[in-house]
C-alpha positions, -999 to +999 in steps of 0.1 A: -242+249-908-218+261-880-207+297-881-175+310-867-171+338-843-147+356-866-165+350-898-141+323-911-154+298-937-163+264-922-158+249-956-120+255-952-119+230-924-112+192-926-142+169-929-138+158-893-136+194-880-167+204-900-186+174-885-174+184-850-186+220-855-220+208-867-224+185-837-213+212-813-239+237-828-266+210-825-259+201-789-258+238-778-294+241-790-310+208-781-293+191-751-312+189-718-300+189-681-284+159-664-313+155-639-337+147-667-318+114-674-322+102-638-359+111-636-365+095-670-348+063-658-373+060-629-402+064-654-388+038-677-382+011-651-416+018-636-432+012-670-411-020-675-424-032-641-460-026-651-454-045-683-441-074-664-472-076-643-460-058-611-486-037-593-479+001-593-480+001-555-453-026-552-431-008-577-435+025-558-427+010-524-397-008-538-384+024-553-390+044-521-372+018-500-342+021-522-340+059-520-314+059-492-297+026-500-267+041-518-258+067-491-224+052-483-215+050-519-228+085-525-204+098-498-176+079-514-183+095-548-185+129-532-151+124-515-135+114-548-145+148-562-132+166-530-100+146-529-093+151-566-098+189-563-077+192-531-048+173-547-050+190-581-052+225-566-022+219-542+007+244-550+031+216-561+006+200-584-007+233-598+030+242-605+032+211-626+000+221-645+015+255-653+047+239-666+027+215-687+007+244-702+039+258-716+044+227-739+018+231-767+022+260-790-009+257-813-046+255-806-050+221-822-020+207-803-034+221-771-066+202-776-048+169-782-025+176-753-054+180-729-071+149-743-039+129-736-035+141-700-072+138-693-071+101-701-038+093-684-048+110-652-083+093-653-066+059-649-054+070-615-086+089-604-115+102-624-121+130-599-085+141-601-086+139-639-116+163-642-100+189-619-065+185-633-077+187-669-099+216-661-071+236-646-048+227-675-075+240-699-077+273-680-039+277-682-037+268-719-066+291-730-049+320-711-016+314-730-027+304-766-051+324-787-077+308-810-085+277-790-120+265-795-134+264-759-159+236-768-133+213-783-107+217-755-134+215-728-147+182-743-110+170-745-107+176-708-137+153-703-123+124-724-109+105-694-145+099-681-157+092-716-131+066-726-107+047-703-112+059-667-130+027-656-101+006-671-078+020-645-074+023-607-104+046-604-128+019-616-157+019-591-169-015-602-135-032-601-127-017-567-161-027-554-157-063-565-123-064-549-136-052-515-155-079-497-171-055-472-185-033-500-201-061-520-238-065-512-244-100-497-267-111-525-241-102-551-213-118-531-231-151-532-231-149-570-196-135-577-174-139-547-144-116-546-129-106-580-094-092-573-079-064-594-055-088-610-085-104-628-100-070-639-080-039-645-046-056-645-055-081-672-032-075-702-063-076-724-077-046-704-044-027-707-044-032-745-080-020-747-070+012-728-040+018-750-060+015-782-087+039-770-061+064-758-045+066-792-078+068-811-092+095-788-061+118-791-061+115-829-098+124-830-094+153-807-065+167-828-081+164-862-116+176-851-104+208-835-113+238-857-089+264-869-087+297-849-107+314-877-137+291-869-132+287-831-155+298-804-131+310-777-136+315-740-144+352-747-174+341-768-189+326-736-179+356-715-155+334-694-126+351-676-099+327-667-078+341-639-050+319-623-058+302-590-048+324-561-026+302-538-016+329-514-031+331-480-042+363-464-020+373-434-029+359-400-047+386-379-057+368-347-037+348-321-063+320-323-055+315-360-020+303-353-027+266-357-046+273-389-015+287-404+010+263-388+018+230-406+022+213-372-012+196-371-010+187-407+023+169-402+011+150-371-023+140-386-007+129-420+018+108-401-010+090-384-029+085-417+001+073-436+010+048-409-025+034-412-023+032-450+010+014-448-006-011-425-035-016-449-012-024-478+011-045-456-016-067-441-039-071-470-045-109-473-047-108-511-017-084-516-013-046-518-033-042-550-063-058-534-062-031-507-070-004-532-107-001-525-127+032-526-121+040-490-084+035-492-082+055-525-101+084-510-079+085-479-048+085-500-059+115-520-071+134-489-040+127-470-016+136-498-036+167-507-036+178-470+002+174-468+008+193-501-014+222-490+008+222-459-014+246-438-049+237-426-061+271-437-052+264-474-064+229-472-099+240-459-101+266-486-095+240-513-122+218-497-146+247-497-139+254-534-146+217-543-180+214-525-202+230-552-191+203-576-205+176-554-241+190-555-251+169-585-238+137-569-255+143-536-290+151-549-291+127-579-276+095-565-307+089-543-328+089-575-305+063-590-311+043-559-348+044-566-341+028-599-319+002-581-347-004-556-373-009-583-352-034-603-341-055-573-373-052-553-396-064-580-394-092-606-374-070-630-340-083-618-350-120-622-365-113-656-333-096-668-311-125-656-333-150-674-333-129-705-295-126-705-291-163-702-317-172-728-309-149-757-271-152-756-243-178-759-208-178-747-197-162-780-223-134-780-226-126-743-198-099-744-217-079-770-250-080-751-233-069-719-216-041-737-248-029-754-269-032-722-244-014-701-242+014-726-279+019-728-285+017-690-257+043-686-279+069-702-302+068-672-277+058-644-244+077-651-225+061-622-198+034-626-204+019-592-241+027-588-250+013-621-228-018-615-247-025-583-279-027-604-265-047-632-241-071-614-265-096-599-281-107-632-251-100-654-227-121-633-253-148-627-257-152-665-219-152-669-216-181-644-242-201-664-225-194-697-190-199-683-177-164-692-147-150-673-161-129-645-132-105-643-135-098-680-173-092-677-164-065-652-141-050-677-166-053-705-189-033-683-161-008-675-153-002-711-188+001-724-203+021-695-180+050-703-197+054-737-229+070-724-208+094-703-200+111-736-237+119-739-250+121-703-237+153-688-238+142-651-200+136-646-192+168-665-206+189-635-172+194-617-155+203-650-183+226-661-180+245-628-143+251-635-147+262-671-179+282-666-199+266-694-229+243-698-229+206-708-246+215-741-215+235-750-192+204-749-214+175-758-211+180-796-174+171-796-179+142-771-206+128-794-181+127-822-158+106-799-188+083-791-194+076-828-158+063-832-155+046-798-185+024-800-174-001-827-139-002-813-150-010-778-176-036-789-150-054-811-123-055-784-148-067-757-160-095-779-125-105-791-109-109-757-139-127-743-133-155-767-101-168-751-101-158-715-109-189-694-138-191-669-127-189-633-152-199-606-161-174-579-135-169-552-152-169-517 
């Protein structure tokens, strides 16, 4: 039974709040580190390869060859984190965060408020959402007494655990809309799938709306009362406001570092390029929103809002520690990718998908498989590169709408994020806690999200027509 810091009775809480407290206590004791999931994934696919008759040597060589195969994508993911932090910590945006923090007046209202903005901002950029929500949490905890630090921290992570991949930050949707980013073998199967056939489907928008409402309600009703809350003080966390002031210039050579001149000139060049990208896109402006374009927008706008190179570089430096997990763990995910695609596992999975499903049940299988695989590969884009060849091949054979298959994946692959702590890393750095401190409340969300997502994925797959690959 959970015990409160202040000695309050847990029995006085609502049933949902008591369940949340129990899960939070469990996760703090038993939850492992994020790297364990990636390493375990390598072991699992290695064993699967052996069971399928592959030689240990062939499996090892295929995995080793894949180690560096996701380097470009790794850099893109790191830049998403950097761009999100740079933008969220800019003076103008941080001012907005401070104004928003003055809206809630109760601990439970603050938790729900963070959940709402975490999900809304994740539709634009998951990297921005983590940093924006983390900074919002820091401001709210400084202003309102009695907030459970675990509940509000988990609320800040809800964007990545619910609807981020149904918005513009979907790695899979942006990848499939970018011809140059699609691996040739996958392009031969899927062609290009524009964003109008994925994240801008009205079925996808409805799914995002339902999940947003459900998640906010759960966050509100599961937050414990101040008497049973574990506050930031319990974890020894001191939350000081971000210092946006620059130290005075001391040397003549620092003049350009403190002058906005270079910032303005460089941003003009970058904005001119971005305008041209959107203006000349053969499939329209929305199709131009690939990962590279998205990152450049955030870096450019963040640079302009920081105004001075000195402040911009300081924000970049503060964001770098949050990229460490991405940089070291993605190559291990690439090993999994290499083993699956470099052996008979990929073909076996494609045949399995086509043989055990029908048009009516395919959506449920994709949702289930994407959720399970996400426990070992917590990467929207990296995991999609592994799944896409056999998932879309089977979809072609069963005449299932390819764009909706991407969205089934997007909706379901967020579920394991509520368990796997990998994408929590930037947020954890901001809040000064460990993943095990937040996972209890995210597991509570997972229990409710799973049946809702599976039902909606199945329902909308029934009437969306099949569209042949666009090449």
